C-alpha positions in Angstrom: -35.8 2.8 -20.1 -37.0 6.4 -19.4 -36.9 6.1 -15.8 -33.5 4.4 -16.3 -32.5 7.3 -18.2 -33.7 9.5 -15.7 -32.1 7.5 -13.1 -28.4 7.6 -14.8 -28.5 11.1 -15.2 -29.2 12.1 -11.6 -26.5 9.8 -10.7 -24.0 11.6 -13.1 -24.9 14.7 -11.7 -24.9 14.4 -8.2 -22.4 11.2 -7.6 -20.3 11.7 -10.8 -18.9 8.3 -12.6 -15.1 9.3 -11.6 -16.0 10.7 -8.2 -14.3 8.1 -6.2 -11.1 8.5 -8.2 -10.9 12.6 -7.1 -11.9 11.9 -3.7 -9.1 9.4 -3.3 -6.5 12.2 -4.7 -8.1 14.5 -2.4 -7.9 12.2 0.5 -4.3 11.6 -0.2 -3.8 15.3 -0.2 -5.3 16.5 2.9 -4.5 13.3 4.9 -2.2 10.7 3.6 0.6 12.7 2.7 0.7 14.4 5.9 0.5 10.9 7.7 3.8 9.7 5.8 5.7 12.7 7.0 4.0 12.3 10.8 5.6 8.9 10.9 9.4 9.8 9.4 9.0 12.9 12.1 12.6 13.6 12.3 15.6 13.4 10.2 19.1 12.7 12.4 22.0 12.6 10.1 24.7 9.6 11.3 27.6 11.6 11.7 30.1 12.0 14.7 30.4 15.9 14.0 26.2 16.3 14.1 25.9 13.5 16.7 23.4 16.2 18.7 21.6 17.6 15.3 18.5 16.5 13.8 15.7 18.0 11.8 12.1 17.9 13.0 9.4 17.6 10.2 6.5 19.1 10.6 3.2 20.3 8.3 3.3 19.5 4.4 1.3 21.8 1.9 0.7 21.3 -1.9 0.5 24.7 -3.3 -1.6 25.4 -6.7 -0.4 24.3 -10.3 2.1 26.4 -11.6 5.0 26.5 -14.2 8.6 27.6 -14.1 9.7 29.8 -16.9 12.9 29.6 -18.8 13.9 32.9 -17.2 13.3 31.7 -14.1 9.7 33.3 -13.2 6.6 31.0 -11.5 3.3 31.7 -12.9 -0.3 29.6 -12.9 -1.2 27.4 -15.5 -4.1 25.3 -16.5 -4.5 21.5 -18.1 -4.9 23.0 -21.6 -1.5 25.0 -21.2 -0.2 21.9 -20.2 -1.3 19.9 -22.9 -0.2 22.5 -25.6 3.1 22.9 -24.3 3.9 19.0 -23.6 4.4 20.2 -19.9 3.2 18.4 -16.8 0.5 19.7 -14.7 1.9 19.7 -11.5 2.0 21.4 -8.0 5.0 22.2 -6.0 5.0 20.0 -2.3 6.2 22.7 0.6 7.4 21.0 3.9 8.2 22.5 7.0 11.7 21.3 8.6 13.0 22.9 11.5 16.6 22.4 12.4 17.7 21.2 16.1 20.9 21.2 18.2 20.1 19.1 21.1 17.0 20.5 22.4 17.2 24.0 20.6 15.0 24.9 17.7 16.3 26.8 15.1 14.3 28.7 12.8 12.0 26.5 10.8 11.6 26.6 6.9 9.4 25.9 4.7 11.1 24.0 1.9 10.1 22.9 -1.6 10.6 19.3 -1.8 9.2 18.6 -5.5 6.4 18.6 -7.7 3.3 16.6 -7.5 1.0 15.7 -10.4 -2.3 17.4 -10.1 -5.4 15.2 -10.8 -7.8 17.2 -13.4 -11.1 18.6 -10.9 -9.4 17.4 -7.7 -9.6 20.5 -5.0 -6.2 22.1 -6.0 -7.2 22.1 -9.8 -8.6 25.5 -10.5 -11.3 23.3 -13.2 -13.2 22.4 -9.9 -14.3 25.7 -8.8 -15.3 26.8 -12.6 -18.9 27.3 -13.9 -19.4 25.6 -17.5 -18.9 29.2 -19.1 -15.9 29.4 -17.5 -14.7 25.9 -18.6 -15.5 26.7 -22.1 -13.8 29.8 -22.1 -10.6 27.9 -20.3 -10.5 25.6 -23.5 -12.2 22.7 -21.3 -14.8 20.5 -22.4 -17.4 21.2 -19.4 -18.7 17.6 -19.4 -15.1 16.3 -19.1 -15.5 13.8 -15.6 -11.5 14.6 -14.6 -9.9 12.1 -12.7 -6.7 12.0 -14.8 -3.3 13.7 -15.1 -1.0 15.1 -17.8 2.2 14.0 -18.0 4.7 15.8 -20.4 1.7 16.8 -22.5 -0.2 13.4 -22.4 -3.4 12.5 -20.5 -2.7 9.7 -18.2 -5.3 7.4 -16.1 -4.1 5.7 -13.0 -6.3 2.5 -13.5 -8.0 0.5 -10.2 -5.7 -2.2 -9.3 -7.6 -5.2 -7.9 -5.9 -6.9 -5.2 -6.6 -9.7 -2.6 -7.7 -8.1 0.7 -4.8 -7.5 3.0 -4.8 -8.3 6.7 -6.7 -11.5 5.7 -6.3 -14.9 5.9 -7.1 -17.2 2.7 -7.5 -20.5 3.5 -7.0 -23.2 0.7 -6.5 -26.6 -0.4 -3.5 -27.5 -2.4 -2.5 -30.6 -4.0 -3.7 -32.4 -0.6 -2.6 -29.8 2.2 -4.5 -27.1 3.9 -2.8 -23.9 3.3 -3.4 -20.3 4.1 -2.3 -16.8 3.1 -1.9 -13.3 4.3 -0.6 -10.2 2.7 0.3 -8.3 6.2 -0.1 -4.6 5.6 1.0 -1.7 7.3 1.8 1.9 6.5 1.3 1.2 2.7 4.1 -1.8 3.3 3.2 -5.4 2.8 4.7 -8.9 3.8 3.4 -11.7 2.3 3.1 -14.9 4.6 2.2 -18.6 3.6 1.4 -21.6 5.9 0.9 -24.8 5.2 -0.4 -28.2 6.8 1.5 -30.7 5.0 0.4 -34.3 4.2 1.9 -35.7 7.6 0.2 -33.3 9.8 3.6 -30.7 10.0 2.8 -26.9 10.3 5.0 -24.7 8.5 5.4 -21.1 7.6 7.1 -18.9 5.1 7.5 -15.0 5.3 11.0 -12.6 5.2 13.7 -14.6 4.8 12.7 -17.8 6.7 11.1 -20.4 4.3 9.3 -23.6 5.7 9.7 -23.1 9.1 8.0 -24.8 12.1 5.2 -22.8 13.4 5.3 -24.7 16.8 9.3 -23.2 17.3 7.8 -19.7 15.9 5.5 -19.9 18.6 7.8 -20.6 21.0 10.2 -17.7 19.9 7.2 -15.3 20.4 6.7 -16.0 24.0 4.6 -19.4 24.1 7.4 -20.9 25.7 5.5 -24.1 27.4 3.7 -27.0 25.8 0.5 -26.4 27.7 0.4 -22.6 26.8 0.7 -24.0 22.8 -2.1 -26.4 23.2 -4.5 -23.7 24.7 -3.8 -20.9 22.3 -4.4 -23.6 19.6 -7.3 -25.2 20.9 -8.7 -28.2 19.0 -10.9 -31.0 19.3 -9.7 -33.9 21.6 -9.5 -36.1 18.4 -7.1 -33.7 17.0 -5.1 -33.3 20.0 -2.1 -35.9 19.0 -1.3 -33.8 15.9 -0.3 -31.1 18.1 2.0 -33.2 20.2 3.5 -34.6 16.6 4.6 -30.7 16.0 5.7 -30.1 19.5 8.1 -32.9 19.5 8.8 -32.3 15.9 12.0 -30.3 16.9 14.5 -30.6 20.2 13.1 -26.9 20.9 11.5 -26.4 24.0 12.4 -23.1 24.9 12.1 -19.2 23.8 15.6 -18.8 24.1 16.4 -22.2 22.4 13.7 -21.1 19.5 15.5 -17.6 19.0 18.8 -19.6 18.7 17.1 -21.7 16.5 15.8 -19.3 13.9 19.2 -17.6 13.9 20.7 -20.8 12.4 17.6 -20.9 9.8 18.4 -17.7 8.7 22.5 -18.2 8.6 23.5 -15.8 11.2 27.0 -17.2 11.9 28.1 -15.2 14.6 26.0 -16.5 17.7 26.0 -13.2 19.6 24.0 -11.6 17.0 21.5 -14.5 16.4 18.8 -13.9 19.1 18.7 -9.9 17.9 18.7 -10.9 14.4 15.8 -13.2 14.6 13.8 -10.5 17.3 14.2 -7.9 14.7 12.9 -10.4 11.8 9.7 -11.5 14.1 8.9 -7.6 15.3 9.7 -6.3 11.7 8.4 -8.3 9.4 6.1 -11.4 11.1 2.7 -9.8 10.8 3.1 -5.9 10.9 -0.6 -5.2 11.2 -0.8 -6.7 14.4 2.2 -4.3 15.8 6.2 -4.0 15.2 6.7 -3.6 19.0 8.2 -6.6 21.3 4.9 -6.2 23.3 3.3 -7.4 20.1 4.6 -10.9 20.1 2.0 -12.5 22.0 -0.7 -11.4 19.9 1.0 -12.4 17.0 1.4 -15.7 18.6 -2.2 -16.1 19.3 -3.5 -15.1 15.9 -0.9 -17.6 14.5 -2.3 -20.3 16.6 -5.7 -19.6 15.7 -4.4 -20.2 12.0 -2.9 -23.8 12.8 -6.4 -24.5 14.4 -8.5 -23.2 11.2 -5.9 -25.1 9.5 -6.3 -28.5 10.9 -10.4 -28.0 10.6 -9.9 -27.4 7.1 -7.7 -30.8 6.7 -10.0 -32.8 7.8 -13.2 -31.3 6.3 -14.8 -29.2 9.3 -14.6 -26.4 7.4 -14.4 -25.3 3.7 -12.0 -23.4 1.8 -12.1 -20.0 1.0 -13.4 -18.7 -2.3 -10.3 -16.1 -3.6 -12.6 -15.2 -6.4 -15.0 -14.0 -4.2 -15.4 -10.1 -4.6 -15.2 -9.6 -0.9 -11.6 -11.4 -0.5 -10.6 -8.6 -3.4 -10.0 -4.7 -2.8 -9.2 -2.0 -5.7 -6.7 0.4 -5.4 -7.4 3.7 -6.4 -5.7 6.8 -7.4 -4.6 7.8 -3.6 -3.6 4.1 -2.5 -1.3 4.0 -5.6 0.4 7.3 -5.2 0.5 6.7 -1.3 2.7 3.8 -2.2 4.9 5.2 -4.4 5.9 8.4 -2.7 6.7 6.3 0.5 8.8 4.8 -1.7 10.6 7.6 -3.3 10.9 9.1 0.7 12.1 5.7 2.4 13.8 3.9 -0.3 17.5 3.0 -1.0 19.0 6.3 -2.1 15.4 8.1 -1.6 14.7 11.7 -0.5 15.8 11.0 3.2 18.7 9.4 2.6 20.2 11.9 0.3 19.3 14.6 3.0 21.3 12.7 5.3 24.1 12.2 3.1 24.4 15.7 1.9 24.4 16.5 5.8 27.0 14.1 6.1 29.3 15.2 3.0 29.2 19.0 4.1 29.5 18.4 8.1 33.3 17.0 6.9 33.9 20.5 6.1 32.5 21.6 9.4 30.1 23.5 8.7 26.0 23.0 9.3 24.1 23.9 6.2 20.6 25.5 5.9 17.7 23.0 5.1 16.9 24.2 1.9 20.5 23.3 0.3 20.6 20.3 1.3 17.3 19.1 -0.1 17.2 17.5 -3.8 13.6 18.4 -5.2 14.3 16.9 -8.3 14.3 13.6 -6.6 10.7 13.6 -5.6 9.4 15.2 -8.9 11.4 13.0 -11.4 10.7 9.9 -9.7 6.7 10.5 -9.5 6.9 11.8 -13.4 8.7 8.8 -14.4 6.3 6.3 -12.7 3.4 8.1 -14.1 4.9 8.6 -17.9 6.0 4.8 -18.3 3.6 2.8 -16.0 6.2 0.9 -13.8 5.3 1.0 -10.2 6.9 0.1 -6.9 6.8 -4.0 -6.6 7.4 -4.5 -10.2 3.7 -3.7 -11.3 3.9 -2.5 -14.9 0.7 -0.9 -16.4 -0.5 1.0 -13.5 -0.5 4.3 -15.6 -1.9 4.4 -19.0 -2.4 6.6 -21.7 -6.3 7.8 -22.2 -8.5 6.7 -24.8 -9.8 9.5 -26.1 -11.6 7.6 -29.1 -14.7 8.9 -27.7 -16.4 10.2 -25.0 -18.1 6.8 -23.8 -14.6 5.3 -24.7 -12.9 8.0 -22.1 -15.4 7.3 -19.2 -14.8 3.4 -19.5 -10.7 3.9 -19.4 -11.1 5.6 -16.4 -13.2 2.8 -15.0 -11.0 0.2 -15.4 -9.8 -2.4 -13.1 -6.7 -4.3 -13.7 -6.3 -7.7 -12.4 -2.3 -8.1 -11.1 -2.4 -11.9 -12.7 0.2 -13.1 -15.6 -1.7 -12.7 -18.8 0.6 -15.2 -20.4 -0.8 -18.4 -18.1 -4.6 -19.6 -18.2 -5.9 -18.7 -14.4 -9.2 -20.2 -15.8 -11.0 -19.4 -12.1 -9.9 -15.6 -12.3 -10.8 -15.1 -15.8 -14.5 -16.6 -15.5 -17.8 -14.5 -14.5 -18.0 -14.8 -10.3 -21.5 -14.1 -8.7 -20.3 -11.7 -6.7 -19.5 -9.3 -9.6 -23.1 -8.7 -10.2 -23.7 -4.9 -9.7 -19.7 -4.3 -9.4 -18.3 -5.5 -12.2 -19.9 -5.2 -16.1 -20.4 -8.8 -16.9 -19.8 -8.3 -20.7 -17.2 -5.6 -21.2 -13.8 -7.5 -21.7 -11.0 -7.4 -24.1 -11.0 -10.6 -26.2 -7.2 -12.2 -26.4 -4.8 -12.6 -23.5 -6.5 -10.0 -21.2 -9.9 -11.6 -21.3 -11.1 -11.6 -17.6 -8.4 -10.0 -16.2 -8.7 -6.5 -17.2 -12.7 -6.1 -16.1 -14.7 -2.9 -15.9 -16.9 -1.4 -13.2 -20.7 -1.7 -13.3 -22.6 1.6 -14.8 -23.6 2.8 -11.3 -21.0 1.1 -8.9 -18.7 3.0 -6.4 -15.9 2.3 -4.5 -16.3 2.5 -1.0 -12.7 3.7 1.3 -13.4 1.5 4.5 -11.5 1.6 7.6 -8.2 1.9 8.8 -6.4 -1.1 11.4 -6.9 1.4 14.1 -10.4 2.8 13.0 -11.3 -0.9 13.1 -9.8 -1.4 16.3 -11.7 1.8 18.0 -15.0 0.5 16.2 -14.4 -3.0 18.0 -13.5 -1.3 21.7 -16.8 1.2 21.1 -19.2 -2.1 20.2 -17.4 -3.7 23.1 -16.4 -6.8 21.0 -13.5 -8.4 22.2 -11.0 -9.3 19.7 
């Protein structure tokens, strides 16, 4: 027991109980925020009067926590003042924006685009650099781990959200049918796909606006034009080849052009001249976006789908076992940085988001024959209010609820426990017996006994005492590693 106490003390001192949340937030500030704006690249207003005009986006910078007083003055702030005055502990976000007329760059301006709530003990929080004595002088508990936010004077924590691993096919048997599902994720945005081999051997896929669409037709639309190309890509045992022929002749579609026409009709595109274009847009943007979103990626998508089909056939015939969806290798945890990236990307790029509002403001002022300065068209309160609202209410992108919660302060142990809380997205009103059960892979990762009684039992979990969260690799880093190891995908 004494040895464990020493080990636990050293773990808390050197690794920290909430360090993964703070590291995730720091990574968001240093890398992910800039990546979001790099993906946007430029803002081009849709106006005839501004056809040669655009705004190039540069570096983003997050300042230090501050508060704007009633007289307009700006000064630094510490967490205790934010608690006492019911303020939001936040820092300004500045973005370099360069107006361009043709190829001529105008003067670059650093514009404030909003306020970002600051996580306590993160790199931009002054508390992270204070000694024990300085923390006491600032009114803070020197043993407080941080890892939470202060919104309108209330301490709020972003809980760990449990999700099915993205970009990974999960194979299951459902009502006697072999099925597969994958959430294809790229740049923080995910598209759900479900594939199935029906009892009569027909293969179908559902994604975006396409429901129960024949996979063979989709393979042809992606560029596998001939029967031989499809058969070679699926590559199943000789004894299963009859099933492949059944699907090949299920429809009258025999070429890529016919497949695109068929897809356009299925999507109810009534103008014949737009069917092909619309079908190609859906395939490029919404079909397996993690593989790519360019026309050149279509063959790779076709081969990936063909491989899934062969797995469905093998599963249906009992050659392979179905995946255990409750196995923790098939799960991922969303930390604070992940959740903030999803939220800010949505606020910037969503309908009537910040970028769309900037476009609208440029168009509106351009009608008067003027080109306004960048600072006058940026509405900084849009980003600020929407981030604050999400953190204050817990309502997140995609209709999720309970993402942000009021930090429990019953005692120190309860507070730390709440900061290590894991929430499942499954509904508490349904049974979900398998999901609620203790799984062997929870060992060493999740506490086997700490879960509440009642509807949330087994769905609300807590990390084991010395569990940590690893960050993993991005798809680009994965590809680079595979090339380095000379592994063919």
